[in-house]
N, C-alpha and C positions, 0 to 999 in steps of 0.2 A: 813666663812670669811678667806681671804688669809693672808699671812704674813704681808702685808702692813698695817694691822690693828694696828700693833705696831709701825708704823712709827711716830716718834715724830712730824713731819711736819703736819700729818693729825690731830693728837690730838690738835695741836696748832690752827688748823683752825676750829675745831668743835664748840667751844664756840662762836666765832664771827659769824660763819655761822648760828648757831641756833638763836643768838640774832638778826641777820639781818632778818631772816624769821619771827621771832616773831614780830619785829617792823613793817614789811611789812603787816602782817595780822592785827595787831592792827590799822594801818593806813587805811587799807581796811575797817575794821569793823567800825571805827569812821566815815569814809566817807559814808558808807552804811547807818548808822543811821542818819547822817546829811541830806542826801537826803530824807530818810524816814520821818524825822520831817517836811519837807516842805509840806507834804500832809495836815497837819492841816491848814496851811496858804492858800493852794490852795482851800480847802473846804470853808474856811471863806470868801475868796475873789472871789469865783466862777471862778477860773483860770483853767478851764478844759483843755485847750490846753497845758498850761504849765505843768499841772499834767501829761499829756500823755508823754511829753518830759522827765520829771523826771523819769517816769517808765522805759523808754528805757535806760536812763543813768544808772539807778541802775542795770538793767539786765546785761548791758555790763561791769559793773565795775569789777566783779570778774576776768574775763579773762585778762582784761587790767592790773590789779594789779599783777596777777601771772606772766605775761610776763615781767613787769617792775622789779619785784623781781628777776626773773631768769636772766635778763640782768645784773643786779648788781652783782649777784653771779658769773657769767661768768668772769667778770672783777676781782673779788676778788680771786676766786679759781683757775683760769687758768686750767691747765690740770687735777687738782684734782677733778674738778666738775664731771668728767666721771668715778670716782672710787667709787665703792660701799662702800668701807671702810670709805670714807669721809662722806657719807650720814648716814651710820650706827652710826658713832660716833656723828654726828650732831643730829641724832634722839634722842640719849640718853640725850644730853644736852637740846634739845627742850622739851623733856618730863619733865625735871626738871623745866624749865621755866613755863610750862603750868599746873603744878600739882595742883595749887590752883585756876585755872581759871574755872568758873562755866560752861561755854560752851566749854570746851576744845576739844570736838569732832570736833568743827569747825576749831580750830587750826590744829588738826591732818589731817583733810581733805585738808587744804591749803598746808600743808607739803607734803602730798601724791600727790597733783596736780603737785608740782614741780618735785618730783622724777619720776612720770610717763612721764613727758615731757623729762626729761634728758635721761632716759633709754628706752623710748618707750616700757614701760612695757606691756607684754602680761599676762593677768590674774592678779595675785597678786605676788609681790616680797616681801616676808616676811623679807628679809635681810635689806630693807631700808624703808619699809612702816609701818605705824601704822595699827595694826589689831584691829578690834572692840573687846572690852571687855564687853560682855553681862552682866557680874556680877557687873559692875561698879555702884556704888550708885548714884542715881540722886541728883542734887543740887537744893536746894531752893524750894520755893512754889510760885505759881502764885499770883501776887498782885491783890486782889479783894476788892470791896466795897460792903457792904451789907446794907440792910434796914430791919427793924423789923416790923413784922405784927402788933405789939402792937401800933406802931405809926400811923397806918392806911396806906393802900396801896397808895392812892393818895398823901397824904402829904410826904410819903417816896419817891415816885417817883419824886415829885417836888424837894426834896432835892438832889436826884440823878442827875436830869437834871441840877440843879443849879451848880453842881460841874464839869460839862463838860467844856472843854476849851473855847467853843464858846457859853456859856450859854446866854450871853447878846444879841446874834443875833437871838434868837428864835422869831418866829412870835408871839407866845403866849404859853409860857412854861406851864402855868397852864392847858390849854386845851390839850396840848400834853400829859401831865401827865394823864389827865382824859381819853384820848383816849387809852393810853397804858394800864391803869388799866382796862378799859372796855373790851379790847381785851383779857387780861389775864383771867378775870372773866368769859367771855363768853366761852372760851376754857375749863376752868375747869368745868363749869356747864355742858357742853356737855359731858365731860368725867366722870361725876358723882362725882366731887371733889369740888363742890361749898362750900366755907367757910373753906376749909382745908389748904389753903396756909399759911405757917408759915415761909418760907425762900425765900429771893430773893437776889441774889448777881450778880455783873458784874465784869469783868476784868477792872482794872484801865486804861490800854491803850485802846484808841479808834482805831478801824480798819477802814482804808480808802481805797476806790477803786473807780476810775473814779469819778462820781459825788455824791457818797454816803459815809456817815459815819455810822459805825455800832458799837453799844454797845452790847457786847457779854457776856453772863452769863448763869444763870440757876435759876429755881424756884423749890421749893420743899415743902413737908409737910408730916409728918409721914414717911412712907417708900417709897415714890415716889419722883422722880425728873424728870423735863423736861428741855430741853435747852431753852434759851431765847435769841433772837436777836432783838434789836430795830434798825431799819434802818431809818436814818435821811436824808432828802433831803434838798437842799438849793435853792429854787426858788428865784426870785428877791424880793419877798415879805417878805422873812425871813425863817429861818430854821424851819422845821416841822418834827415831827415823822411820817414817811411815811407808815410804816407797822410794824407789830410785828410778829415774827416767833417763834412758840412754838412747833416745832415737828422736829424729826430727818429727816423726808421726805423733809422738807423745807431747813434745814441746809446743808445737804450733797451736794446738787448741788451748794449752795453758796460757799462752801469750796472745790469745786470739781476740777477735772482734766481738765475741759474745761474752767475754769475761769482764768483770769489773777491774778497777785499776789497782796495781800493786802500790804498796807503800815501801819504797826503798830510798833511804837517805843518800842522795848522790850529790857530792860537792860539785861535780861537773857531769852533765848528763850526756853530752854528745859522744864521748868515748865509750860509754856503756852501751849506747845505741849501736855504735859500730861493732862492739864486741858481740852483742846479741845477733846482729846481722851475720857475723862470721859463723855462729853456731846454728843459725837458721837461714841459710842462703835463700834469697828470693823473697823473704818476708818483707812486706811493704814497710818502709821507714815510718810512714805516717802512723801505722798501727802500733809500732813500738813506742813512739813518743806518747801516743794516747794511752797505751796500757801501763805506762810508767806514771800516769797521772797528769801529764802535760798535754791535756786535751786541746787547748787552744793552739799549741804548736803542732799537734797532730792534724788539726784542721788546716793549718797553713801549709803543711807539707802535702796533704791530700790535694789541696787546691792547686799547688804548683805541679804536682805529679799529673793531675787531670789535664791541665792545659799544656803541659809538655806532650802528653799523649795525643791531645787533639792536634797539635802542630805536626806530629809525626804520623798521623793516621788519616784516612780518607772516608771511612765508612760512616754512614749516617746514624743519628739517633733514631731508634725505632721503639715501638711498644715492647715492654718486657714480656718474657714468656709467662704463660699462665692466664687464668681467668681475670679479665679487667676488674679493677677495684671499684667499689661503689663510692669510696671516700677519696681515693687518690688516683691520679693519673701516674702510672709507673712506666718509665722508659729507661733505655740503656744504650750503650754502644756495644755491639757484639764483640768488638776487639778489646773491651775493657772488663774489669771485674766489679764494676760499680753499677748500682741502680740509682735512679733519681725519682723522688716522689714529690708530687705537687698536689696540694689539697684542692679538691674540686670546689666550685662555687656552690653547688647544690648536691646533696647526697640522695642517692636513690633509696626508695622504700626497701626495707624497714628501718634504715639508719635514721637516728634521731639526734645524733650529736651535733653540736655547733662547731664551727671552725676553731674557736678558742678552746673548746673542750678537747678537740683532737690535738692541738698544739700542747696543751697541758699534759696529755698522755705521753707525748714524746719527751717532755721535760721530766716527767716522772721516771721514765726508763733511764734517762741520762743520770739521774741521781740514785737509782735503786741498784741493789746487788743483782746483776744479770745472771749469775750462777751458770753461765755457759749456755743459756737457753733464750736469750734476748739479743737481737742484733743491735750493735751500737749505731744509732742513727745520728748523724751530725747535721745540725741546722746551718744552712747557708743562706745569706741574704744578698739580693741584688747582683745575681750572676749575669754575665753578658756572654752570649754565644752567637756565633755566625748562624743566621737563620737558614743558610744553605745547607747546614749540616743536619737539618731535621727532615725526616721523611715527611712528605706532604700531608699524609693522613694524621700523623702525630702532631704536626704543627697546627693543623686545623682544630684538632681536639683541644690542645692546650689553650688556644686563643678563644675557643668557644666555651669549654667546660671549666677552665681555670683562669678566666679573664681578670679576676681580682689579683692574680699573682703574675700573669704573663702578659707582656705587651711587646709590640714591635718598635724598634728605634732604628730607622733606616734599614741597613742590611743586617741588623742584629736582633736577636730575641733576648729580652730582659726577663729574668725570672726573679721576682722579688723575694720569694720564700720557697725553698725546697729542702728536702732531706736526702742526704747521701748515705747509702749503706753498701756493704759488700753484697754482691749478687749471689743468690742461692737458687738451687733448682726447686721449684714449687713441689711440695710433697705429693699432691695429686698427680702431677705430671710424672714425677719420679716413679710412683707406684705403677703407672701404666707402662713405663718403659723398662723397668728393672727386671732382672731375672728373679724367679720366685724366691730364692733364698735371700737375695738382697732386699726384696720387698718385705719379707717377713721381719728381717732385722730392722728395717725402717719403721715398721708398725710398732715393734717392741720399743724402739727408742722414742717414737711419738708419744706413747703412753708414759714413758719415763720422763719425757720433757714436761708433760702436764704435771707429773708428780713433783719434779724438781722445782717448777715454778710455784706450785702450791706450798712447798716447804719454805720458799722465800716470801710467802704471803702474797702471791700474784695469782689471780684467776684470769685466764686469757679472754673470757667472755665468749668469743666466737671460736669454737673448736674445729671449724671446718678445715679439712686438710689443705685447702688452697692458701690458708693463712700461715702455714708452716713451710719451711724450706729445708733442704738437705745440703749440708756442706760437702766439700770435696773429701772430707774424712768420714762421710756417712752419718754425721751428727744432725739430728733434727732440731731446728731452731725456730722460734716464733718471731714473726716480723710484722704483724698487722695489729696496731695498738689502739685503734679507735674505741674498742669495747673492753679493753683491759681494765681491771679493777683489783682492789685488795680482796683477799679471801675474807678478811674480817668485815668487809662491807656487804657480803652476800648473805642471804638467808637460804640455806640448803634445806629443801623440803622433800619428803617422800611423796611419791605420786599417789594421789587419792584413788581408791578403787572405783571403777565405774558402778553407778547405781543400777543401770539396766542396759539393754542393747542399744537404746537410743543414745545414751551417753557415749558408747563406743563409736557410734557413727558420726558424732558431731565433728564439724570442721574446726570449731573453736573449743577451748577448755570449758567444761561444765562447772569448774570451780574457780574461785578467786585466785588471780595471779598478781602479786605485788611487783613493783618496779625492781626490787632487789632479789626476788625469788629465783632460785635455781633448782631445777629438778634433774639431778644426776641420772636417774633411771632413763631419761629420754636421750642422753648423749648419743648412744649408739645408733639410734634410728636416724639421726640427722647426719651422721658421718658417711653413710652410704657404703660401709664396708660389707663385702660379700665373701662367701666361701672361706678359703684358707686364711685370708687376712682378718676376717671377722673372728674366726676361731683363735687365731694367734693373739689378737687383742684381748679376748676374753680369758685366754689361758694365763696371761701375765698381768692383766690390768682390770680384771672384773671389779676390783675394789673401787675403781673410779666411778662406777655406776651406783655406788651405795651412798646415800645421803649421810649416813652415820660416819663414814670415813671422812667426809668433808667437815662435818660438825666437830669431830674430834680435832682435826687440824685447826679449825677456826678457834676452838677453845684454847689450844696450845698457844696460838699467836696472841690471843687476848691476854693470856697469862704471862706473855713475854718470855716463853720458853725458847731456848735456842734450838732451832731445827736445822741440822747441818746438811749441806749438799757437798759431798766430797768431789773435788774437781779432777779426779783421775781414778784409774783402776787401782784400788788400794792393794798394797802388798804388806801383809801383816808380819811382824817380827815376834809375835807371841810365842812361836815355837822356840825362838832363840832365847827370849827372855826367860822361858820356863826351863831352859836346859840347866843341868847341874853344874 
């Protein structure tokens, strides 16, 4: 710190600056929670379209409030806003203000967001930023509601359901309780644990997303514990328990990196994150913060996790598996579960997008409902890496093909803009390596991924297999966004019949093709599917080759009909509700 640290003017500004930032964060957090609380009303009133708008409003809130706070500080601090001493002194005052705040890491991240904008920080600036304290003691415990086995499982579940905010809107709460109990007992019987249940608890806050409400908790007995999620739907006839999830395999995708954010009103977030970690061991903490809607904290945690991993590992950054991208240079650490994407300076033919257009596609995905089929791509600015950690051929490509984003600074490589995503196995690679049965399942899910995206008004644009990946749970997910667009922006056309043999032999179309024209009948010939995989696709997804299928979907979106993508394997209780 230079001599200006002793400037009385700076110290006079420190306290009001810290107070202004604290007030700005508290205002942001109060507004975040206010929007979150609307989710209960949306679920009760079946206001699905309004719920989608709430989700976008909440996603955009953080950046808006950072910009508003910064604008106010510019007016207050004048020239002092660009002095590190000002921010160092304000950081000390801010730490005092937040010392007793239970989620003070959120306050610190907000403070750091401001400093990074002011100083265009490369890497970390320890002079003005808060640095994570891994030894910091956690605050509080997650609020839970429990039922006792002595009271009986069904009566206990009835009382639990009666305590939900919308209990009076159940179609038949007693039969929903019977359904939940039957599901639990069936799973325990299959696992050889029949009659051994002694504990059942759920978090007090209800988790909302799209058209579903989720009651999240766990069951246990003796030395065993399983997660428990009760998913509730709200058809016109009344609320019902739609399915029960009692396995890590079911929960991880529900809380995964391809899902949009939950709306759960949490007075304190960190204890709930720890609780979720306890029922999904090994789940990255950064993904849990993100899926709870705290995307900026999720980014912070991912950044810290990445650099902890770099410090504990020695393997180099290398090109990611799969066909090299025409728009992105994609690389990874083989010891990590992340991939890094850097936009190329020039795109190979036939790509025509601009750099800004590609960035806008990624912003679109950030705001849109990902329905389990789009990877959450986090944008990072001005990252600093040791150049020695990069394989020579990768470093050469980054400096040559992405020079507008990548530069050397002594022994470091600076990357001004990149996207971080969870690493997936490219679908084309997966199909070459998988056993026949697994490959057929993947092709079926590939077609379902296209359908699910279409239901959310997304057309991938480029349907080539290399642009999709396969998760560890075998789920097919889209991750190449440069040609992505809305279904409502496309003009789906039938393929005109050839007029003669010469038309059939032409290399170029003999008919006019507009910039928004899509010919579904041509999809299959570009995918390169052969033999059993081609037959499997046609058996389950021939409708995707029909322009009328797409036109009907487009018409539904234009009419603002709600088209649902159910985020789990539904277990109906219609047989219970119909029982005498």
